[in-house]
C-alpha positions in Angstrom: 11.7 -29.8 28.5 13.2 -31.4 25.4 16.8 -30.0 25.7 19.3 -28.7 28.2 19.0 -25.3 26.5 15.4 -25.1 27.6 16.5 -26.0 31.1 18.9 -23.1 31.4 16.9 -20.6 29.5 14.1 -21.3 32.0 16.3 -19.6 34.6 16.0 -16.1 33.1 13.9 -14.8 35.9 15.5 -16.8 38.8 17.4 -14.2 40.9 17.1 -15.9 44.3 18.6 -19.3 43.6 22.0 -20.1 42.1 25.5 -21.2 42.8 27.8 -20.2 45.6 31.4 -20.6 44.3 33.8 -21.1 47.1 36.9 -19.1 46.3 40.3 -18.6 47.9 40.4 -18.8 51.8 36.8 -20.1 51.8 35.3 -16.7 50.6 32.1 -17.3 48.6 30.8 -15.6 45.5 27.1 -16.1 44.9 25.9 -16.0 41.2 22.2 -16.3 40.6 20.9 -18.5 37.8 19.7 -15.3 36.1 23.2 -13.7 36.2 24.8 -17.0 35.0 22.5 -17.0 32.0 23.0 -13.4 31.2 26.8 -13.6 31.4 26.9 -16.9 29.5 25.0 -15.4 26.6 27.6 -12.6 26.3 30.4 -15.1 26.5 28.8 -17.0 23.7 28.9 -13.7 21.7 32.7 -13.5 22.3 33.2 -17.1 21.3 31.1 -16.7 18.1 33.1 -13.6 17.3 36.1 -15.8 17.0 34.5 -17.9 14.3 33.3 -20.8 16.5 29.8 -22.1 15.6 27.3 -24.9 15.7 28.8 -28.4 16.1 32.4 -27.1 16.5 34.1 -28.6 19.6 35.2 -26.5 22.5 37.8 -28.3 24.7 37.8 -27.1 28.4 41.1 -26.8 30.3 39.8 -24.6 33.1 40.7 -24.6 36.8 38.1 -22.2 38.1 34.6 -23.7 38.4 32.9 -20.3 37.8 34.8 -20.0 34.5 33.8 -23.6 33.7 30.0 -23.1 34.3 29.9 -19.9 32.3 31.8 -21.5 29.3 29.7 -24.7 29.5 26.4 -22.8 29.4 27.7 -20.6 26.6 28.6 -23.7 24.5 25.2 -25.4 25.1 23.4 -22.2 24.1 25.3 -21.9 20.9 25.0 -25.5 19.8 28.8 -25.8 20.3 30.0 -29.1 21.7 31.7 -28.7 25.1 34.5 -31.2 25.7 35.4 -31.1 29.5 38.9 -32.5 30.3 40.8 -32.6 33.5 43.5 -30.0 34.0 45.9 -32.4 35.8 49.6 -31.4 35.8 51.1 -34.9 35.1 52.2 -36.1 31.7 49.3 -38.6 31.4 46.7 -35.7 31.5 48.7 -33.7 28.9 49.1 -36.6 26.6 45.3 -37.3 26.9 44.6 -33.8 25.9 46.5 -34.1 22.6 45.0 -37.5 21.9 41.5 -36.1 22.4 42.3 -33.1 20.3 43.3 -35.3 17.3 40.0 -37.1 17.5 37.9 -34.0 17.0 36.6 -32.5 13.8 37.0 -28.7 14.3 38.2 -28.1 17.9 39.0 -25.0 19.8 40.5 -24.6 23.2 39.3 -22.4 26.1 41.8 -22.2 29.0 43.8 -19.8 31.1 47.1 -18.7 29.7 49.1 -20.5 32.4 47.7 -23.9 31.4 48.3 -23.2 27.7 52.0 -22.6 28.5 52.1 -26.0 30.3 50.6 -27.7 27.2 53.0 -25.8 24.9 56.0 -26.9 26.9 54.9 -30.5 26.9 54.3 -30.4 23.1 57.8 -29.0 22.5 59.4 -31.6 24.8 57.6 -34.4 23.0 57.8 -33.2 19.4 54.1 -32.5 19.1 53.1 -30.1 16.3 51.3 -27.1 17.8 50.6 -25.3 14.5 46.9 -26.6 14.4 46.4 -25.4 18.0 48.0 -22.0 18.2 45.3 -20.0 16.4 42.5 -21.8 18.1 43.0 -20.8 21.7 40.6 -18.6 23.7 42.1 -17.0 26.9 39.3 -17.2 29.6 40.3 -13.8 30.8 39.2 -12.2 27.6 35.6 -13.6 27.5 34.3 -11.5 30.4 34.8 -8.1 28.7 32.5 -8.7 25.7 29.1 -6.9 25.9 27.2 -8.2 22.9 24.8 -11.1 23.2 25.5 -14.2 21.3 23.1 -15.9 19.0 21.3 -18.9 20.7 21.0 -22.0 18.6 17.7 -23.9 18.9 19.1 -27.4 19.3 16.9 -30.4 19.1 16.9 -33.4 21.4 19.0 -35.5 19.0 21.9 -33.1 19.0 25.0 -33.9 21.0 25.0 -31.8 24.1 28.6 -32.5 25.1 31.3 -35.2 25.0 32.3 -37.0 28.1 35.8 -38.6 27.9 36.3 -41.4 30.5 38.4 -40.1 33.4 40.8 -43.1 33.2 41.1 -43.5 29.4 44.6 -42.3 28.5 45.6 -45.2 26.2 42.9 -44.5 23.6 40.4 -42.0 24.9 36.8 -42.6 24.0 34.4 -39.7 23.7 31.0 -40.7 24.9 28.3 -38.9 22.9 25.7 -37.5 25.3 22.7 -36.2 23.5 20.1 -33.9 25.0 17.5 -36.7 25.3 20.0 -39.0 26.9 20.8 -36.5 29.6 17.2 -35.5 30.4 16.2 -39.1 30.6 19.0 -40.0 33.0 18.4 -36.8 35.1 14.8 -37.8 35.5 15.8 -41.3 36.5 18.3 -40.1 39.1 15.8 -37.6 40.6 13.2 -40.3 40.9 15.6 -43.0 42.2 17.2 -40.9 44.9 14.0 -39.0 45.9 15.6 -35.6 45.3 13.2 -32.6 45.4 13.1 -28.9 44.7 13.3 -28.4 48.5 16.9 -29.8 48.6 20.2 -27.9 48.5 23.5 -29.4 47.3 27.2 -29.0 48.1 30.0 -30.6 46.0 33.8 -30.7 45.7 33.8 -33.0 42.7 35.6 -31.9 39.5 33.3 -30.4 36.8 35.2 -32.4 34.2 33.8 -35.6 35.7 30.2 -36.9 35.0 29.2 -37.0 38.7 30.5 -33.5 39.2 28.9 -32.0 36.0 25.6 -34.0 35.7 25.0 -35.0 39.3 26.2 -31.9 41.1 25.4 -29.2 38.5 22.8 -30.1 35.8 20.4 -32.0 38.1 20.4 -29.2 40.8 19.9 -26.7 38.0 16.9 -28.6 36.6 15.5 -28.8 40.2 16.2 -25.1 40.6 18.0 -25.6 44.0 21.0 -23.8 45.5 24.4 -25.3 44.8 27.6 -24.8 46.8 30.6 -25.5 44.6 34.1 -26.1 46.2 37.1 -26.4 43.9 38.5 -29.9 44.0 42.0 -28.7 44.8 40.7 -26.7 47.7 39.0 -29.8 49.1 42.3 -31.7 48.8 44.1 -29.0 50.7 41.4 -28.6 53.3 38.9 -31.5 53.3 37.0 -30.4 56.4 35.7 -27.4 54.3 33.3 -29.9 52.7 31.6 -30.6 56.1 31.9 -27.1 57.4 30.3 -25.5 54.4 27.6 -28.2 54.4 26.8 -27.2 58.0 26.9 -23.5 57.1 24.5 -23.9 54.2 22.3 -26.6 55.8 22.9 -28.7 52.7 20.8 -31.7 52.2 22.5 -33.4 49.2 26.1 -34.6 49.1 27.9 -36.6 46.5 31.2 -38.5 46.8 33.1 -41.6 45.7 34.9 -43.8 48.3 38.0 -41.6 48.0 36.2 -38.6 49.5 35.1 -40.4 52.6 38.5 -41.9 53.2 40.2 -38.6 52.7 37.8 -36.8 55.0 38.3 -39.3 57.7 42.0 -38.6 57.8 41.2 -35.1 58.9 38.0 -35.7 60.9 39.7 -34.6 64.1 40.3 -31.2 62.7 36.6 -30.5 62.0 35.0 -27.9 64.2 32.9 -29.2 67.0 30.2 -26.7 66.0 29.6 -28.5 62.6 25.9 -29.6 62.3 25.2 -32.3 59.6 21.7 -33.1 60.8 20.2 -31.6 57.6 22.0 -34.0 55.4 19.2 -36.1 53.8 21.0 -38.0 51.0 24.7 -38.9 50.3 25.2 -40.4 46.8 28.0 -42.9 46.9 29.3 -44.0 43.6 31.9 -43.7 40.8 34.2 -46.4 42.2 33.8 -49.7 44.1 32.0 -49.1 47.4 33.5 -50.2 50.7 30.9 -51.2 53.3 33.6 -51.0 56.1 34.5 -47.5 55.0 30.8 -46.4 55.1 30.5 -47.7 58.6 33.6 -46.0 59.8 32.5 -42.7 58.1 29.2 -42.8 59.9 30.8 -43.7 63.2 32.9 -40.5 63.0 30.1 -38.3 61.6 27.5 -39.3 64.1 28.7 -36.8 66.6 27.9 -34.0 64.1 24.3 -35.2 63.8 24.6 -37.1 60.6 22.1 -40.0 60.4 23.3 -43.5 59.6 20.5 -44.0 57.0 21.4 -41.2 54.5 23.9 -43.2 52.4 22.6 -44.0 48.9 24.9 -46.5 47.1 24.7 -46.0 43.4 26.2 -47.4 40.2 26.8 -45.7 36.9 29.1 -44.9 34.0 29.7 -42.3 31.4 28.0 -44.4 28.7 24.8 -44.1 30.8 25.3 -40.3 31.1 25.8 -40.9 34.9 23.4 -43.3 36.7 22.3 -46.9 36.1 20.9 -47.9 39.5 20.5 -46.5 43.0 19.4 -47.7 46.4 16.4 -45.7 47.7 17.2 -43.6 50.8 14.2 -45.1 52.6 15.9 -48.6 52.3 17.6 -47.6 55.5 21.0 -49.1 56.2 23.3 -50.1 53.4 22.6 -53.7 52.1 25.5 -56.0 51.7 25.9 -59.6 50.4 28.6 -61.9 51.6 29.6 -64.5 49.0 32.2 -67.3 48.6 35.0 -65.8 46.5 36.0 -69.3 45.3 32.8 -69.5 43.4 33.2 -66.1 41.7 33.0 -67.3 38.1 31.1 -65.9 35.1 28.1 -68.0 34.2 27.9 -69.7 37.6 25.6 -69.3 40.5 26.7 -67.1 43.4 27.4 -68.9 46.7 26.1 -66.9 49.6 27.7 -67.1 53.1 26.0 -66.3 56.4 28.7 -64.0 57.5 32.2 -62.7 56.7 34.1 -64.9 59.2 35.3 -67.3 56.6 38.7 -66.7 54.9 36.9 -67.1 51.6 34.2 -64.5 52.3 33.9 -61.4 50.1 31.4 -58.7 50.9 29.8 -56.5 48.2 27.4 -53.6 48.4 23.9 -53.7 46.9 23.6 -50.6 44.5 19.8 -50.7 44.2 17.1 -51.0 41.6 17.5 -49.9 37.9 16.7 -46.2 37.4 13.7 -45.0 35.4 14.5 -45.2 31.7 17.2 -47.8 32.2 17.1 -51.6 31.9 19.8 -54.0 33.2 20.5 -57.6 32.4 23.3 -60.1 33.3 24.9 -62.2 30.5 27.5 -64.9 30.2 30.5 -65.0 27.8 28.1 -66.0 25.0 25.7 -63.2 25.8 23.1 -65.6 27.1 20.9 -63.8 29.6 21.3 -65.2 33.1 18.8 -65.5 35.9 19.1 -63.9 39.4 22.0 -65.0 41.6 24.1 -65.8 38.5 27.4 -64.0 38.0 28.0 -62.3 34.6 28.5 -59.2 32.5 26.4 -56.2 33.4 24.6 -54.9 30.3 22.4 -51.8 30.1 19.8 -50.4 27.6 17.6 -47.3 27.7 16.9 -43.7 26.7 19.9 -42.6 28.8 22.4 -44.9 27.1 24.8 -43.4 24.6 24.5 -44.1 20.9 28.2 -44.6 20.7 31.7 -43.1 20.8 32.6 -39.9 18.9 34.3 -40.7 15.6 34.9 -44.3 16.7 32.6 -46.6 14.8 34.6 -49.7 15.5 34.6 -49.1 19.2 30.9 -48.3 19.1 30.1 -51.6 17.4 32.2 -53.5 20.0 30.3 -51.9 22.9 26.8 -52.0 21.6 24.9 -55.0 20.4 22.7 -54.9 17.4 19.6 -54.6 19.6 21.1 -51.7 21.6 22.5 -53.4 24.7 25.7 -52.0 26.0 28.3 -54.1 27.8 29.5 -52.0 30.8 32.7 -54.0 31.3 31.5 -54.7 34.9 30.8 -58.0 36.5 27.9 -58.5 38.8 24.6 -60.2 39.7 21.0 -59.5 40.4 19.5 -60.2 43.9 15.8 -59.5 44.6 15.7 -57.3 41.5 18.6 -55.2 42.7 22.1 -54.9 41.2 25.3 -56.0 43.0 28.6 -55.1 41.4 31.6 -57.5 42.0 34.3 -55.8 39.9 35.6 -54.8 36.5 36.2 -57.6 33.9 39.5 -56.0 33.0 40.5 -56.2 36.7 40.0 -59.9 36.9 43.4 -61.6 37.6 43.9 -65.1 36.2 46.4 -67.0 38.3 47.0 -70.8 38.3 43.5 -71.4 36.8 41.7 -69.3 39.5 40.0 -65.9 39.0 40.6 -63.1 41.5 39.1 -59.6 41.4 41.6 -56.8 42.1 39.3 -54.8 44.3 38.5 -57.9 46.4 42.3 -58.6 47.0 42.7 -54.9 47.8 40.0 -55.2 50.4 41.8 -58.1 52.1 45.1 -56.3 52.0 43.5 -53.3 53.8 42.3 -55.6 56.5 45.7 -57.3 57.1 48.1 -54.5 56.5 47.6 -52.9 59.9 47.1 -49.4 58.5 44.1 -47.3 59.5 41.2 -47.6 57.0 41.2 -43.9 56.4 44.9 -44.0 55.2 45.0 -47.4 53.5 45.4 -46.9 49.7 46.1 -50.1 47.8 46.2 -51.2 44.2 46.6 -54.7 42.9 47.4 -55.8 39.4 48.5 -58.7 37.3 52.0 -58.1 35.9 53.1 -60.3 33.0 56.5 -62.1 33.2 57.3 -62.1 29.5 60.2 -64.5 29.9 58.2 -67.1 31.8 54.9 -66.2 30.1 53.2 -66.2 33.4 51.2 -63.6 35.4 52.3 -62.5 38.9 50.2 -60.6 41.4 51.8 -57.3 42.4 50.4 -55.1 45.2 51.1 -51.4 45.5 50.6 -49.7 48.8 50.8 -46.0 49.9 53.4 -46.0 52.7 55.5 -43.1 54.1 56.8 -44.6 57.4 60.1 -46.3 58.1 61.6 -49.0 55.9 61.7 -51.5 58.9 57.9 -51.0 59.5 57.2 -51.7 55.8 59.1 -55.0 55.9 56.7 -56.2 58.6 53.6 -55.0 56.7 54.9 -56.8 53.6 55.3 -60.0 55.6 51.7 -59.6 56.9 50.3 -59.1 53.5 52.1 -62.0 51.8 51.4 -64.4 54.7 47.7 -63.6 55.1 46.8 -63.6 51.5 48.5 -67.0 51.1 46.8 -68.3 54.2 43.3 -66.9 53.6 43.1 -67.3 49.8 46.1 -69.3 48.7 47.2 -66.3 46.7 51.0 -65.6 46.3 51.9 -62.0 46.1 55.1 -61.6 44.0 55.9 -58.1 45.2 54.6 -55.5 47.5 55.7 -52.0 46.3 55.6 -49.1 48.8 54.8 -45.7 47.1 54.4 -42.2 48.3 51.3 -41.8 46.2 48.9 -44.2 44.4 47.9 -42.7 41.1 44.2 -42.0 40.6 41.9 -40.5 38.0 40.2 -37.1 38.7 37.3 -39.0 40.2 39.5 -41.0 42.6 39.7 -44.3 40.7 42.9 -46.1 41.2 44.9 -46.4 38.0 45.9 -50.1 38.2 46.9 -50.3 34.5 49.3 -47.4 34.9 51.0 -49.0 37.8 51.2 -52.5 36.2 52.6 -51.0 33.0 55.3 -49.2 34.9 56.2 -52.3 36.8 56.5 -54.3 33.6 58.8 -51.6 32.2 61.1 -52.0 35.2 60.3 -48.5 36.7 60.1 -49.9 40.3 63.3 -52.0 40.2 65.2 -49.5 42.4 62.5 -49.8 45.1 62.5 -53.6 44.9 66.3 -53.6 45.2 66.1 -51.3 48.2 63.6 -53.6 49.9 65.9 -56.6 49.3 68.8 -54.6 50.8 66.8 -54.0 54.0 65.8 -57.6 54.2 69.4 -58.7 53.9 70.3 -56.1 56.6 67.7 -57.6 58.9 69.1 -61.1 58.2 72.5 -59.9 59.1 71.3 -58.3 62.3 69.9 -61.7 63.4 73.0 -63.6 62.4 75.7 -64.2 65.1 79.0 -62.4 64.7 80.9 -65.7 64.5 78.7 -66.9 61.7 79.5 -63.8 59.7 83.2 -64.2 60.5 83.1 -67.8 59.3 81.3 -66.7 56.2 84.0 -64.1 55.4 86.7 -66.7 56.0 85.1 -69.1 53.6 84.8 -66.5 50.9 88.4 -65.3 51.4 89.7 -68.9 51.0 87.9 -69.1 47.6 90.3 -66.4 46.3 93.2 -66.3 48.7 94.4 -69.9 48.9 98.1 -69.4 49.2 98.0 -68.2 52.9 96.4 -69.2 56.2 93.8 -66.6 57.2 93.2 -65.6 60.8 90.4 -63.4 62.2 93.0 -60.8 63.3 95.2 -60.9 60.2 95.4 -57.7 58.2 94.2 -58.1 54.6 96.9 -56.0 53.2 99.7 -57.5 55.2 98.7 -60.9 53.7 99.5 -59.4 50.3 95.9 -59.5 48.9 95.8 -58.1 45.4 93.3 -55.6 44.1 91.7 -58.3 41.9 91.3 -60.6 44.9 89.9 -57.8 46.9 87.3 -57.0 44.2 86.4 -60.7 44.0 85.9 -61.1 47.7 83.9 -57.8 47.9 81.7 -59.0 45.1 80.9 -62.3 46.9 80.2 -60.4 50.1 77.8 -58.1 48.3 75.8 -61.0 47.0 75.6 -62.5 50.5 75.3 -59.4 52.7 74.1 -56.6 50.3 75.4 -54.0 47.8 76.3 -51.5 50.5 79.6 -53.3 51.1 82.3 -51.6 49.0 86.0 -52.3 48.4 86.7 -49.1 50.4 85.3 -50.8 53.5 88.3 -53.2 53.5 90.6 -50.2 54.0 88.5 -48.9 57.0 88.0 -52.5 58.4 91.3 -54.3 57.7 90.7 -57.6 59.5 88.0 -60.2 59.3 86.9 -59.5 62.8 86.6 -55.7 62.1 84.8 -56.4 58.8 82.3 -58.8 60.4 81.6 -56.2 63.1 81.0 -53.6 60.3 78.7 -55.9 58.4 76.6 -56.7 61.5 76.5 -53.2 63.0 76.8 -51.0 59.9 77.3 -47.3 60.8 78.1 -48.0 64.4 81.7 -48.5 63.5 81.8 -45.3 61.5 80.3 -43.4 64.4 83.0 -44.7 66.7 85.7 -43.5 64.2 84.0 -40.1 64.0 84.0 -40.0 67.8 87.8 -40.8 67.8 88.4 -38.0 65.3 86.4 -35.6 67.5 88.7 -36.6 70.4 91.8 -36.0 68.3 90.6 -32.5 67.4 89.9 -31.7 71.0 93.5 -32.8 71.8 94.8 -30.1 69.4 96.0 -32.2 66.5 96.5 -30.0 63.4 94.3 -30.8 60.4 94.8 -29.4 56.9 91.7 -29.2 54.6 93.0 -29.6 51.1 89.6 -29.8 49.3 85.9 -29.8 49.7 83.0 -31.2 47.7 79.2 -31.5 48.0 77.2 -34.5 47.1 73.5 -33.7 47.5 70.4 -35.7 46.8 68.3 -34.4 44.0 70.8 -32.0 42.6 74.1 -31.8 40.7 75.2 -28.4 41.8 75.0 -26.3 44.9 72.5 -23.7 43.5 70.4 -26.5 42.2 70.4 -28.2 45.6 69.1 -25.0 47.4 66.3 -24.8 44.8 65.5 -28.4 45.5 65.2 -27.6 49.2 63.0 -24.6 48.6 60.6 -26.7 46.6 60.2 -29.2 49.5 62.9 -31.7 48.6 65.4 -33.3 50.9 62.9 -34.6 53.5 63.7 -38.0 55.1 61.0 -40.5 54.1 60.6 -44.2 53.4 60.6 -45.8 50.0 59.5 -43.6 47.1 
């Protein structure tokens, strides 16, 4: 078969096999390959009736996977170029949409009306001209009512099948051109490399806008003519156990997931039904982000009771520029192969130093991702593009029928990525061992500190070990933030954390101490966040976090952390030390009188200026929570020292006294009332904030 059009047209008589789309509440809708083809041809007719034709681009902003597949098939059949993009709700995704739109030649948008309104609102708020978009929008609800067949275009193998924009590229999105021959060559390589067969069946929750979701979990199963079970990604996020329960129900043999999926599933493993049977699972493809050997072992330890075999994991490596896959470990290899190396010797162009085990503080463990796939060649080069031997660390370069010919409408970027003889620099660092590839990290994620190289994913692995957080919950990102004043780079760690502030302080101490002890690495800041931002495929967006840090977006969190540290120091300080400290500060500004611990500030004749100066010094020493108003509530040094050490305890005692006064019958007149609420300026706005889930007591945000 020379094109994907041949692949899907070959399904005309297939009424037994197809896709089960898992809808709301787990209800399934089975659509045979025959029905998919029939409906897609009619949808093509509707699209063509709107003036869209061969080589026009059709941008996808679709939440429903059934809508996506129908529209995707329709685009392929008409020689129209599908451009799948994630429908994320944050501003980064919206900005990416408009950047991609401006790169295209004659684009149209297919989406649901709700998502168009989201884009429209974003455009208005950011002064983006919508005039070129308004008359080029197809509402997905309209396409299903058209009854005339579209005209199928007989594409050739050199035509662009679709454009794959990298999931993490928001700065300057690059559209990878994937031609029909690229895709068929890579699909052949993946099938051969992972030993998939027409007897398999697949289940997936991966987004269709991602290469693993679209190529690995849809196009390859379609080529093999096997049944697919398709869970919407958002439904997996809401109910991850559905992935395992549906796999059990359908006796699925093929599963795909990056690290994120295993970690997320482990968090909810206790909620999985005891009746789940995963003994039919034959292959799990693990790729799309750095692979954690520890996480694999923990996943299998939890899945063993459901009948899953320890030997089914297939670590793989790939990227959009290769269509999807570059290398894969054969399932018959058995257990996952790992290599332990000395991280001090991780330098491009130098030989890897192997260690016997991971007991050394300098040990770093990396997963073997197998042999090159059919139709793909791999080589390792140094900074001068000299080809290196086995066991030498360098840039991973690829070449083959599956490798893209370049980036859409970006000649300069294409020339940067591809050498004159067709080798593509993947941007990854690795080495070859026994003819198999081992990935160490991304070149752009190498941190250069004090003349030493550190890989971000390696430091993240160590942090997970020492933080004391369960592996299934440990989400960490490490980046190098530039101090522009000092012209130096500092290492900053971001960690997902939702517990108490006091618990975080201890974790921060562990992280800083252990990384310094084990590696000699000084962590400048550890920032606790409610969420670690990721791409649609689960890759951590380190660049996004570092950029926000350099812009000062986390200063309020850093200040809050410092406040809690000072509070802890105060709590460990004896009361007489605090009293002596206050006396010393008062003497700096009130030199005309002798100051005693029981003397009243205001009876001493302290001025408002002196009061402000003393309060300012106390804030620097004991924290910003100390206000001038506290001098009125605590009018002696002894009282103020007690307040500084014990904080709200004194206020509670006062409240208790007021309660006793009220019980004694003292008259109180309320002369006014006000509301100060978190997250709102007015009362109605506050109640709306509460209805939307705000107002919960959490740790740092």
